[in-house]
Every structure is written in C-alpha cells, then in structure tokens.
C-alpha positions as CSV (number, residue, x, y, z in Angstrom):
1,X,0.0,0.0,0.0
2,X,1.2,3.4,-0.9
3,X,2.1,5.8,1.9
4,X,-0.3,8.2,0.3
5,X,-3.2,5.9,1.1
6,X,-4.9,5.7,4.5
7,X,-4.0,2.7,6.6
8,X,-6.7,2.3,9.2
9,X,-5.1,-0.9,10.4
10,X,-2.2,1.1,11.7
11,X,-4.5,2.4,14.5
12,X,-4.3,-1.1,16.1
13,X,-0.6,-0.6,16.4
14,X,-1.4,2.0,19.1
15,X,-4.3,0.1,20.7
16,X,-2.9,-3.5,20.9
17,X,-0.8,-3.0,24.0
18,X,-4.0,-2.0,25.8
19,X,-6.4,-4.7,24.6
20,X,-7.6,-5.6,28.2
21,X,-8.6,-2.0,28.8
22,X,-10.4,-2.0,25.5
23,X,-12.3,-5.2,26.5
24,X,-13.4,-3.5,29.7
25,X,-14.6,-0.5,27.7
26,X,-16.5,-2.7,25.4
27,X,-18.3,-4.4,28.2
28,X,-19.2,-1.1,29.8
29,X,-20.3,0.3,26.5
30,X,-22.4,-2.8,25.9
31,X,-24.1,-2.3,29.3
32,X,-24.9,1.3,28.5
33,X,-26.3,0.2,25.1
34,X,-28.6,-2.4,26.7
35,X,-29.9,0.1,29.3
36,X,-30.7,2.6,26.5
37,X,-32.5,-0.2,24.7
38,X,-34.6,-0.8,27.8
39,X,-35.4,2.8,28.3
40,X,-36.6,3.3,24.7
41,X,-38.6,0.0,24.9
42,X,-40.3,1.2,28.1
43,X,-41.7,4.1,26.2
44,X,-44.1,1.8,24.3
45,X,-46.1,0.5,27.4
46,X,-45.9,4.0,29.0
47,X,-47.7,5.5,25.9
48,X,-50.1,2.6,25.5
49,X,-51.3,2.7,29.1
50,X,-51.4,6.5,29.1
51,X,-53.8,6.4,26.2
52,X,-55.9,3.6,27.7
53,X,-54.8,1.1,25.2
54,X,-53.9,-2.5,25.8
55,X,-50.2,-3.2,25.4
56,X,-49.6,-5.8,22.6
57,X,-49.0,-9.3,24.0
58,X,-46.6,-10.4,21.3
59,X,-43.3,-9.3,19.8
60,X,-39.8,-8.8,21.0
61,X,-40.6,-5.7,23.1
62,X,-43.4,-7.5,25.1
63,X,-41.3,-10.6,25.7
64,X,-38.3,-8.5,26.9
65,X,-40.4,-6.2,29.1
66,X,-42.2,-9.2,30.6
67,X,-38.9,-10.6,31.8
68,X,-37.9,-7.2,33.3
69,X,-41.3,-6.9,35.0
70,X,-41.0,-10.4,36.6
71,X,-37.5,-9.8,37.8
72,X,-38.2,-6.4,39.4
73,X,-41.7,-7.0,40.8
74,X,-40.0,-8.3,44.0
75,X,-38.1,-5.1,44.6
76,X,-40.8,-2.7,43.3
77,X,-44.0,-3.5,45.2
78,X,-46.1,-1.0,43.2
79,X,-49.6,-2.0,42.0
80,X,-50.1,0.7,39.5
81,X,-48.6,-0.5,36.2
82,X,-48.0,2.9,34.7
83,X,-46.2,4.2,37.9
84,X,-44.1,1.0,38.0
85,X,-43.0,1.5,34.4
86,X,-42.2,5.2,35.0
87,X,-40.1,4.3,38.0
88,X,-38.3,1.7,36.0
89,X,-37.8,4.3,33.2
90,X,-36.2,6.8,35.6
91,X,-34.2,4.1,37.3
92,X,-32.6,2.8,34.1
93,X,-32.0,6.3,32.9
94,X,-30.0,7.0,36.1
95,X,-28.1,3.8,35.9
96,X,-27.3,4.4,32.2
97,X,-26.1,7.9,33.1
98,X,-23.6,6.5,35.7
99,X,-22.4,3.8,33.4
100,X,-21.9,6.3,30.6
101,X,-19.8,8.5,33.0
102,X,-17.8,5.5,33.9
103,X,-17.1,4.8,30.2
104,X,-16.1,8.4,29.7
105,X,-13.7,8.3,32.7
106,X,-12.0,5.1,31.7
107,X,-11.8,6.0,28.0
108,X,-10.3,9.4,28.8
109,X,-7.8,7.9,31.2
110,X,-6.8,5.4,28.5
111,X,-6.5,8.0,25.8
112,X,-4.2,10.1,28.1
113,X,-2.1,7.1,29.0
114,X,-1.7,6.0,25.3
115,X,-0.8,9.5,24.2
116,X,1.8,10.0,27.0
117,X,3.3,6.6,26.4
118,X,3.7,7.1,22.6
119,X,4.9,10.7,23.0
120,X,7.6,9.3,25.3
121,X,8.4,6.5,22.9
122,X,8.9,9.0,20.0
123,X,11.1,11.2,22.2
124,X,13.1,8.2,23.3
125,X,13.5,7.0,19.7
126,X,14.7,10.4,18.5
127,X,17.0,11.2,21.5
128,X,18.6,7.7,21.0
129,X,19.0,8.2,17.3
130,X,22.4,8.3,15.7
131,X,24.0,11.7,15.2
132,X,23.5,11.2,11.4
133,X,19.7,11.4,11.9
134,X,20.0,15.0,13.3
135,X,22.3,15.9,10.4
136,X,19.8,14.6,7.9
137,X,16.6,16.2,9.4
138,X,15.5,19.7,10.1
139,X,15.1,20.6,13.7
140,X,11.5,21.8,13.1
141,X,10.6,18.4,11.5
142,X,12.0,16.6,14.5
143,X,10.1,18.9,16.9
144,X,6.9,18.4,15.0
145,X,7.2,14.6,15.0
146,X,8.0,14.6,18.7
147,X,5.6,17.2,20.1
148,X,2.7,17.8,17.8
149,X,2.2,14.6,15.7
150,X,1.7,12.3,18.7
151,X,-0.9,14.7,20.1
152,X,-3.2,13.6,17.3
153,X,-3.3,10.2,18.9
154,X,-5.7,11.7,21.4
155,X,-7.9,13.0,18.7
156,X,-8.2,9.7,16.9
157,X,-8.7,7.6,20.1
158,X,-11.3,10.1,21.4
159,X,-13.2,9.8,18.1
160,X,-12.8,6.0,18.2
161,X,-14.2,5.6,21.7
162,X,-17.1,7.8,20.9
163,X,-17.7,5.9,17.6
164,X,-17.5,2.6,19.5
165,X,-20.2,3.4,22.0
166,X,-22.4,5.0,19.3
167,X,-22.1,1.8,17.2
168,X,-23.3,-0.3,20.2
169,X,-26.1,2.1,21.0
170,X,-27.1,2.1,17.3
171,X,-27.2,-1.7,17.3
172,X,-29.7,-1.8,20.1
173,X,-31.8,1.0,18.6
174,X,-31.8,-0.9,15.3
175,X,-33.0,-4.1,16.9
176,X,-35.8,-2.2,18.5
177,X,-36.8,-0.6,15.2
178,X,-37.0,-4.0,13.5
179,X,-39.2,-5.3,16.3
180,X,-41.6,-2.3,15.8
181,X,-41.7,-1.9,12.0
182,X,-39.7,-4.0,9.6
183,X,-40.8,-1.8,6.6
184,X,-39.8,1.4,8.2
185,X,-36.4,-0.1,9.2
186,X,-35.8,-1.2,5.6
187,X,-36.3,2.4,4.5
188,X,-33.7,3.5,7.0
189,X,-31.3,0.8,5.9
190,X,-31.4,2.1,2.3
191,X,-30.9,5.6,3.5
192,X,-28.0,4.4,5.7
193,X,-26.2,2.8,2.8
194,X,-26.3,6.0,0.8
195,X,-25.2,7.9,3.9
196,X,-22.2,5.5,4.4
197,X,-21.1,5.8,0.8
198,X,-21.4,9.6,1.1
199,X,-19.4,9.9,4.3
200,X,-16.8,7.4,3.1
201,X,-16.2,9.5,0.0
202,X,-15.8,12.7,2.1
203,X,-13.4,10.9,4.4
204,X,-11.2,9.5,1.7
205,X,-11.2,12.3,-0.8
206,X,-11.4,15.3,1.5
207,X,-10.5,14.6,5.2
208,X,-7.5,12.3,4.6
209,X,-6.0,14.4,1.9
210,X,-6.7,17.6,3.9
211,X,-5.0,15.9,6.9
212,X,-1.9,15.1,4.8
213,X,-1.7,18.7,3.7
214,X,-2.1,20.0,7.3
215,X,0.6,17.5,8.5
216,X,3.1,18.8,5.9
217,X,2.2,22.5,6.6
218,X,2.4,21.9,10.4
219,X,6.0,20.6,9.9
220,X,6.8,23.6,7.8
221,X,5.4,25.9,10.5
222,X,7.5,24.3,13.1
223,X,10.6,24.6,10.9
224,X,10.1,28.3,10.3
225,X,9.4,29.0,13.9
226,X,12.4,27.1,15.1
227,X,14.8,28.7,12.5
228,X,13.5,32.2,13.1
229,X,14.2,31.9,16.8
230,X,17.6,30.2,16.3
231,X,18.7,32.7,13.7
232,X,17.0,35.8,15.3
233,X,20.3,37.7,15.5
234,X,21.2,37.2,11.9
235,X,17.7,37.9,10.7
236,X,17.7,41.3,12.5
237,X,21.2,42.2,11.4
238,X,20.5,41.4,7.7
239,X,17.1,43.1,7.9
240,X,15.2,40.2,6.4
241,X,12.4,40.0,9.0
242,X,9.8,40.8,6.3
243,X,10.8,37.7,4.3
244,X,10.4,35.4,7.3
245,X,7.1,37.1,8.2
246,X,5.8,36.5,4.7
247,X,6.9,32.8,4.7
248,X,5.3,32.2,8.1
249,X,2.1,34.0,7.1
250,X,1.8,32.1,3.8
251,X,2.3,28.8,5.7
252,X,-0.4,29.7,8.3
253,X,-2.8,30.8,5.6
254,X,-2.4,27.5,3.7
255,X,-2.8,25.5,6.9
256,X,-6.0,27.3,8.0
257,X,-7.4,27.2,4.5
258,X,-7.2,23.5,4.7
259,X,-8.5,23.6,8.3
260,X,-11.6,25.6,7.2
261,X,-12.2,23.1,4.4
262,X,-11.9,20.2,6.9
263,X,-14.3,21.9,9.4
264,X,-16.9,22.7,6.8
265,X,-17.1,19.2,5.4
266,X,-16.9,17.6,8.8
267,X,-20.3,19.2,9.7
268,X,-22.0,18.0,6.5
269,X,-22.8,14.4,7.6
270,X,-24.4,15.4,10.9
271,X,-26.5,18.1,9.3
272,X,-27.6,15.7,6.6
273,X,-28.7,13.2,9.2
274,X,-30.8,15.8,11.0
275,X,-32.6,16.5,7.8
276,X,-33.2,12.7,7.4
277,X,-34.6,12.4,10.9
278,X,-37.4,15.0,10.3
279,X,-38.1,13.8,6.8
280,X,-38.5,10.2,8.1
281,X,-40.8,11.0,11.0
282,X,-42.9,13.4,8.9
283,X,-43.2,10.7,6.1
284,X,-44.3,8.0,8.6
285,X,-47.1,10.2,10.0
286,X,-48.3,11.0,6.4
287,X,-48.2,7.3,5.6
288,X,-50.2,6.4,8.6
289,X,-52.8,9.1,7.9
290,X,-53.2,8.2,4.3
291,X,-53.2,4.4,4.5
292,X,-54.7,3.6,7.9
293,X,-58.4,4.3,8.7
294,X,-58.2,3.8,12.5
295,X,-58.0,6.9,14.8
296,X,-54.5,8.3,14.9
297,X,-54.3,8.0,18.7
298,X,-54.2,4.2,18.3
299,X,-50.9,4.5,16.5
300,X,-49.4,7.0,19.0
301,X,-47.5,4.4,21.1
302,X,-46.1,2.7,18.0
303,X,-45.3,6.1,16.4
304,X,-43.8,7.6,19.6
305,X,-41.6,4.6,20.3
306,X,-40.5,4.3,16.6
307,X,-39.8,8.0,16.4
308,X,-37.7,7.9,19.6
309,X,-35.8,4.9,18.3
310,X,-35.2,6.6,14.9
311,X,-34.1,9.7,16.7
312,X,-31.7,7.7,18.9
313,X,-30.3,5.8,15.9
314,X,-29.9,8.7,13.5
315,X,-28.4,11.0,16.1
316,X,-25.8,8.3,16.7
317,X,-25.3,7.6,13.0
318,X,-25.0,11.4,12.5
319,X,-21.8,11.3,14.5
320,X,-20.3,8.4,12.4
321,X,-19.3,10.7,9.6
322,X,-17.9,13.4,11.9
323,X,-15.9,10.8,13.8
324,X,-14.7,9.1,10.7
325,X,-13.6,12.3,9.0
326,X,-11.9,13.4,12.2
327,X,-10.0,10.1,12.3
328,X,-9.0,10.3,8.6
329,X,-7.9,13.9,9.0
330,X,-5.6,13.0,11.9
331,X,-4.4,9.7,10.5
332,X,-1.4,11.0,8.5
333,X,0.1,12.2,11.8
334,X,-0.5,8.8,13.4
335,X,1.1,7.0,10.4
336,X,4.1,9.4,10.8
337,X,4.5,8.4,14.5
338,X,4.3,4.7,13.7
339,X,6.8,5.0,10.8
340,X,9.1,6.9,13.2
341,X,8.9,4.2,15.9
342,X,9.4,1.4,13.4
343,X,12.2,3.0,11.3
344,X,15.4,0.9,11.8
345,X,17.6,3.6,10.3
346,X,17.4,5.9,13.3
347,X,20.0,3.8,15.1
348,X,22.6,1.9,13.2
349,X,25.6,2.4,15.5
350,X,25.6,-0.7,17.8
351,X,27.0,-0.7,21.3
352,X,29.6,-3.2,22.4
353,X,29.5,-5.2,25.6
354,X,32.7,-4.4,27.4
355,X,32.7,-2.0,30.3
356,X,35.2,0.8,30.0
357,X,37.2,1.1,33.2
358,X,40.7,2.0,32.1
359,X,42.8,4.7,33.7
360,X,44.5,7.3,31.5
361,X,44.3,5.1,28.3
362,X,46.2,5.3,25.1
363,X,44.2,5.9,21.8
364,X,45.3,4.6,18.4
365,X,43.7,5.3,15.0
366,X,44.8,2.5,12.7
367,X,44.3,2.5,8.9
368,X,41.1,4.5,9.1
369,X,38.8,4.9,6.0
370,X,35.8,7.2,6.4
371,X,33.6,9.6,4.5
372,X,30.3,11.4,5.5
373,X,27.1,10.2,3.9
374,X,26.8,11.1,0.2
375,X,30.3,12.8,0.2
376,X,33.8,11.8,-0.8
377,X,36.0,10.0,1.7
378,X,37.9,12.2,4.1
379,X,40.3,9.5,5.4
380,X,41.9,6.8,3.3
381,X,44.2,4.8,5.5
382,X,44.9,7.4,8.2
383,X,46.8,6.3,11.4
384,X,47.7,8.2,14.5
385,X,48.8,7.4,18.2
386,X,47.7,9.4,21.2
387,X,49.9,8.4,24.2
388,X,48.4,7.8,27.6
389,X,48.5,10.8,30.0
390,X,49.9,13.1,27.3
391,X,48.4,16.1,25.5
392,X,48.1,15.5,21.7
393,X,47.0,18.3,19.4
394,X,45.7,18.1,15.8
395,X,46.0,21.0,13.5
396,X,45.3,21.7,9.8
397,X,43.3,23.8,7.5
398,X,39.5,23.8,7.3
399,X,38.2,20.6,5.8
400,X,41.3,18.5,6.6
401,X,39.4,16.1,8.9
402,X,40.3,17.4,12.4
403,X,36.7,17.5,13.8
404,X,35.9,14.3,12.0
405,X,38.5,12.4,14.1
406,X,36.7,13.7,17.2
407,X,33.3,12.5,15.8
408,X,34.8,9.0,15.2
409,X,36.3,8.8,18.6
410,X,33.0,9.8,20.2
411,X,31.3,7.2,18.0
412,X,29.0,9.7,16.5
413,X,29.9,7.8,13.4
414,X,31.6,4.5,12.8
415,X,34.6,4.0,10.6
416,X,34.2,2.3,7.2
417,X,37.4,0.4,7.4
418,X,40.2,0.2,10.0
419,X,39.7,0.6,13.7
420,X,40.2,2.9,16.7
421,X,41.8,1.2,19.6
422,X,41.7,2.3,23.3
423,X,44.3,0.4,25.2
424,X,44.5,-2.1,22.3
425,X,40.8,-2.9,22.4
426,X,38.6,-1.9,19.5
427,X,36.4,1.0,20.4
428,X,33.4,-0.8,18.9
429,X,33.7,-3.5,21.6
430,X,33.0,-1.1,24.4
431,X,29.6,-0.1,25.6
432,X,29.0,3.3,24.1
433,X,27.5,4.6,27.4
434,X,30.4,3.4,29.5
435,X,33.1,5.0,27.4
436,X,31.2,8.3,26.9
437,X,30.8,8.5,30.6
438,X,34.6,8.7,30.9
439,X,35.1,11.3,28.1
440,X,35.1,15.0,28.9
441,X,34.1,17.0,25.7
442,X,34.3,20.7,25.1
443,X,33.5,22.2,21.7
444,X,33.7,25.6,20.2
445,X,29.9,25.8,20.0
446,X,29.2,24.6,23.5
447,X,25.6,23.7,24.5
448,X,24.3,25.9,27.3
449,X,20.6,25.5,28.0
450,X,18.1,27.9,29.7
451,X,18.5,26.9,33.3
452,X,20.8,27.6,36.3
453,X,24.6,27.4,36.2
454,X,24.4,24.5,38.6
455,X,22.1,22.6,36.2
456,X,24.4,23.4,33.3
457,X,27.5,22.0,35.1
458,X,25.7,18.9,36.5
459,X,24.0,18.4,33.1
460,X,21.1,16.4,34.7
461,X,23.3,14.3,37.0
462,X,22.9,14.4,40.8
463,X,26.2,15.7,42.0
464,X,26.8,17.0,45.5
465,X,27.3,20.7,45.9
466,X,30.9,20.3,46.9
467,X,31.8,18.5,43.6
468,X,30.0,21.2,41.5
469,X,32.0,23.9,43.3
470,X,35.3,22.0,42.9
471,X,34.7,21.5,39.2
472,X,33.9,25.2,38.7
473,X,37.0,26.1,40.6
474,X,39.2,23.9,38.5
475,X,37.6,25.5,35.4
476,X,38.4,29.0,36.7
477,X,34.6,29.7,36.8
478,X,33.9,29.8,40.6
479,X,34.8,33.5,41.1
480,X,32.7,34.8,38.2
481,X,29.8,32.6,39.3
482,X,29.8,34.1,42.8
483,X,29.6,37.6,41.3
484,X,26.3,36.8,39.6
485,X,23.1,37.9,41.3
486,X,22.0,34.3,42.4
487,X,25.4,32.7,42.1
488,X,25.1,29.0,41.1
489,X,21.3,29.5,40.9
490,X,21.5,32.2,38.2
491,X,19.4,31.5,35.1
492,X,21.7,31.9,32.0
493,X,19.0,32.2,29.3
494,X,18.6,30.5,26.0
495,X,22.0,29.3,24.8
496,X,23.6,31.1,27.7
497,X,22.9,34.6,26.3
498,X,23.1,36.2,29.7
499,X,26.8,35.4,30.2
500,X,29.9,35.9,28.0
501,X,31.5,33.5,25.6
502,X,34.4,32.9,27.9
503,X,32.1,32.2,30.8
504,X,30.1,29.8,28.7
505,X,33.3,27.9,27.9
506,X,34.4,27.7,31.5
507,X,31.0,26.3,32.4
508,X,31.5,23.7,29.7
509,X,34.9,22.8,31.0
510,X,33.4,22.4,34.5
511,X,30.8,20.1,33.0
512,X,33.6,18.0,31.5
513,X,35.7,18.0,34.7
514,X,32.9,17.0,37.0
515,X,32.7,13.6,35.2
516,X,36.2,12.7,36.3
517,X,37.2,12.0,32.7
518,X,39.9,9.6,31.6
519,X,39.9,11.2,28.1
520,X,39.6,14.9,27.5
521,X,38.6,16.1,24.1
522,X,38.7,19.8,23.2
523,X,37.4,20.7,19.7
524,X,38.6,24.3,19.1
525,X,37.4,25.2,22.5
526,X,39.1,28.6,22.5
527,X,38.9,29.7,18.9
528,X,36.0,32.1,19.4
529,X,37.3,33.8,22.5
530,X,39.2,37.1,22.9
531,X,42.8,37.0,24.2
532,X,41.8,37.6,27.9
533,X,39.1,34.9,27.9
534,X,41.3,32.6,26.0
535,X,44.1,32.8,28.6
536,X,41.6,32.1,31.5
537,X,40.1,29.1,29.6
538,X,43.5,27.8,28.5
539,X,44.7,27.8,32.1
540,X,41.6,25.8,33.1
541,X,42.3,23.3,30.3
542,X,45.9,22.9,31.4
543,X,44.6,22.1,34.9
544,X,42.4,19.3,33.7
545,X,44.8,17.9,31.1
546,X,47.4,16.9,33.7
547,X,45.1,14.1,35.0
548,X,44.0,12.4,31.7
549,X,44.7,11.6,28.1
550,X,44.0,14.8,26.2
551,X,43.2,15.4,22.5
552,X,43.0,19.0,21.3
553,X,41.8,20.2,17.9
554,X,43.2,23.7,17.6
555,X,42.7,26.6,15.4
556,X,44.9,29.0,17.3
557,X,48.3,27.3,17.2
558,X,49.7,29.5,20.1
559,X,47.4,27.5,22.5
560,X,49.1,24.1,21.7
561,X,52.8,25.1,22.0
562,X,53.2,23.0,25.1
563,X,51.4,19.9,23.7
564,X,53.5,16.7,24.0
565,X,52.7,15.8,20.4
566,X,51.2,17.7,17.4
567,X,49.8,16.1,14.3
568,X,49.3,18.1,11.1
569,X,46.4,16.9,8.9
570,X,45.9,17.8,5.3
571,X,43.3,16.3,3.0
572,X,42.6,13.5,5.5
573,X,46.3,12.5,5.8
574,X,48.9,13.0,8.5
575,X,51.7,14.9,6.9
576,X,53.7,15.9,10.0
577,X,54.0,15.1,13.6
578,X,56.2,16.0,16.5
579,X,56.6,18.7,19.2
580,X,56.2,22.4,18.6
581,X,59.9,23.0,18.5
582,X,60.6,20.0,16.2
583,X,57.9,21.0,13.7
584,X,59.1,24.6,13.7
585,X,62.7,23.4,13.0
586,X,61.5,21.4,10.0
587,X,59.8,24.5,8.4
588,X,57.1,22.4,6.9
589,X,53.3,22.8,6.9
590,X,53.1,23.5,10.6
591,X,55.8,26.1,10.4
592,X,53.8,27.7,7.5
593,X,50.5,27.7,9.5
594,X,52.2,29.0,12.7
595,X,54.1,31.9,11.0
596,X,51.1,32.9,9.0
597,X,49.0,33.3,12.3
598,X,51.9,35.1,14.0
599,X,52.4,37.6,11.3
C-alpha cells in the first residue's frame, strides 16, 4: 500500500498494548447500550397505558419487558402498572447515566495514557537516534514529530471511543426498530447505505488528503518558527524579517485554508442526518394518515416509540461521519508516528558489551577509512597514536578532517574500514555509554541551556554541591559565578545569552571536569574567544589535562605550543607530527601555518 493511502489498520498498532482496557470499555459500553434499549422500549407501554390502550402481548418488546417486570416485581411492590413503568424508566436512565460517566472516565484515562506513552516512545526514539539522523533532518521536523504529531493520537482515540459506544447504541436501537416496524427499518437501511457511501467519499477524498496537507504544513510551520528563533540575531542584522514574516504568514494561511475546508465538510454528515430524521418522522405520519383508517391515537404508542428509536439511531449515526472524518484527518500524523517508531535507520551504531574502566588510556587510530554520507572520503588509511596521559594536538586547514577524528572517537559515526583502539581494544567492543561517561568533551559551540549554572554544570546528573564547586573552581569559573546575582542558581537564558562566551566555555569545562574523565577532548574550545578569555580558559584546560589523556583540535596554534605531540592533517592524511619545537625546525606545513598566524 502506498504511503499516500490511508492505513486504518495502523490504529491497532497504538491500541494493541492496551487490549484488556479496550475489552473493559467494550463491556461497559455494551451495558450502556442495553440500558438505553430498555429505556426506549419502556416508552411503548408508557404511551399505551397512558392512552388507555392494551399493550400488545406479542413481539420482542413485550417478551423483553415481561422478563424485566417479573424480575423487578420483587423489589418494586407497586400495583399501578404505569407508575411502575415510569419508576423503571427513571431508574434505568439514572443507571445508564452512571455507566456512561464510567465509560467516559475510563476512556479518557486510557487516551491520556496511550498519548503520553507514545509521545515518550517517540522522544526516546529520537533522543537515542544516531547523530547522522540529526544531520539529515531539520530541527523543526523533529520537533513536530516529537511534540505535535503524537498529540493527534488523542484526537483519533477520542473519536474511536465515541464511535464505538455510538455503534453499540445504534445496534440496540436498530434491533428495537426491527421489532416495531420492519418496513420502516428497511427504508432507514437504504438511506443508511447512501449515507455510508457519502461519508466514506468525504473521508477518503477530503478529510484524509486535507489531513496530509495539514501535516506537511504543520511541519513547515515548526521549521520556520524554530529557525526564526535560532537565527534571530542574523535575521535582524541582515534586515530580512519581512521575508520570514511572509513565509510564516503564507504557511499559516495555507494551513488554515485546509482547516476551514476540513471543518466545513466535517459538519455535512451530521446536518444531513438531522434532515433525514425530520423527513423520516414526517413521512411516517403522512403514511399512517393516508393508508390507515383507525383513529390516529391508536398508533401513537407505536409512532412515539418508533420515532424515539429513529431519533436515537440517527443521532448516533449522524456522528459516524464526523468521527470518521476526524480520524481520517488526523491519520497522517498517526502514520508518521508509527513510521518513526518502526524505522530501523534511526539507530545503526551498535554498542559493544565491554565496560570501559581504564585509567588514562592510550588511543590509536589504525588505517582509518571514512567519509560522510553522500560525500567523498575524508580519510583513506589514516593512522595516529595518542599516548596515555599526554596532550596531543591536531592542526590543519579547514576541511582537513580534524573534527571528523573527534566524531569518530566519540562514536557519533563508525569508521568504514580500519579501527580505533583504546588500550589495544577496538572502540566498537566497548559499551557506548560506559566509554562516553569517561570522556570530557568541550567544543567551540558549547551547549548551554536555559536553566541555572548549577544545572548546566551537572547536566542532569545528581552531583553533591561540593563537587560542583570543585569542578567550577578547576575550570576558573567559581569566582565569576559568585559575582552573579544568584550565584550558582543564576538562570543563564537560552543558549547562555546572559553570560559571555568565555564564561560559557568555562561552564562547559566544569561540566567536563565533574565527570572525572579519563579522556579529555577539546574541539577548538578557545577559537571564538578574545585573548583575555582565551588565557583564562586555557589555564583551566591545562589544569584538567594533567590528569587524563587529552586530545586537542586547535585553530589558534599558540594554544598548543606545550602539547606533547602535534599532528598536522591535510586532506585527511597525517603529513607531519612532533613537538612544537621539532615542527618549527622542519619548516614544513606546521611552520607555515604558525608563522602565518603570528604575522
């Protein structure tokens, strides 16, 4: 089946884990349906006795009510038959009301539970996805799939539960109609067939296609909103706000044009059924008047009960089209959620089984081949050694592969050929979580989120206050933190906009230190800082580097003069390595880069 076609069977994917709850709902709904059947059936003897007519002694209604009367005579010692029936009528109405409330309570609890469960599953799926997934997808698309698309589960399940109970109530009303008038019921069946075909056409050709369009435009809206916030500074500086406004306005207009269309057609089935109700009842009265010679009052019990049953049935049926169109409109979002959860390509990097517990390990890149997706290879047989407890730096021009080495070491990607060894054990054999727990990572574009400084250092972990302060002190951050209005409880704003670049980097270093790393990775951690901030951050880096194996990707070569070993990358190949002094004496590529920066 094409992905452009509705797949109603996919709804069971979301319901199957909760089948026992669904069975309970079915039983409760069936009980409510039977009670409504009883209440409508009781109208017949009420009207017959009220008009001084004998209640017919045959047919399904009489047999059913006779059973009810015999069972309840013991608990309702009332001699007057009309009063007894009225008491029963009120009693069953009250019981049906309570059972309906119970159904609504359980169904709403179930809908909330299913929605929360699947929202969490989508979030877990995305947060556990490979880094490549985030490279390949727009942030707005990811946000939509995680936040908004699963929300439509509640819409569909709400419509399904209402549809289910209406179907059961309709079945009992239909049985009652057959027992009263087979001919009249056949007329309704013919009308019902045309109604079904009409609403099915609306669902498939309008609601589902409209839902697909709204899904795509909803994604686009999320993308535009996310990018306009992320790029707010550049948008203002380049004075292109009007362009973004126009794009957002156009998207909103298209979305709500579809929404208006969907809302309009969703009301058509119900309004059509209301017309059918009045036409049917009016036609029955005309038919009785024209073709039956007895006084009209003799047919009043039959007509009254039949009319109420028709009203009950058609009011329920009127909702079918609305529910079905609501389901079809939301279904593209549900299918997107299911496809997300079942997509195997989100996670292709497999974790090993070995626990990483080494102290100050060595790292060896051996004969590495690697290229990013749909791009040429960066490395073709690259090898490099990072000695334990030493500081190793990697330098080179842009695009030479420096940051790619970091990505491979962090296992954001896996090598195509060759291997990375940590203490002579292939990196792929370690549990990913156990090795990342022992890596301290600081990048140029460090991630600072809108919370307190304490939260940004601990990064979700539960560290004691003393350890947080110790890490901040080693990162040369403790003094500036104490000068802030709320100290460690100061909110830093989105992306840390309330503090300087150097302060953000020191918080990032404290975040790395607090993990007690055995491997420290610094990816151009000082390249965006001024000289004063760079000096403070560099001192913090030197404090940490003494206690672990350190790998530095450097843009400013002055910051790595004291590195134990420096590797020069060019076009994915190691062309030089040695200490700063040795490389300067050779007057090769490193000497060229260093003298160019110094001039």
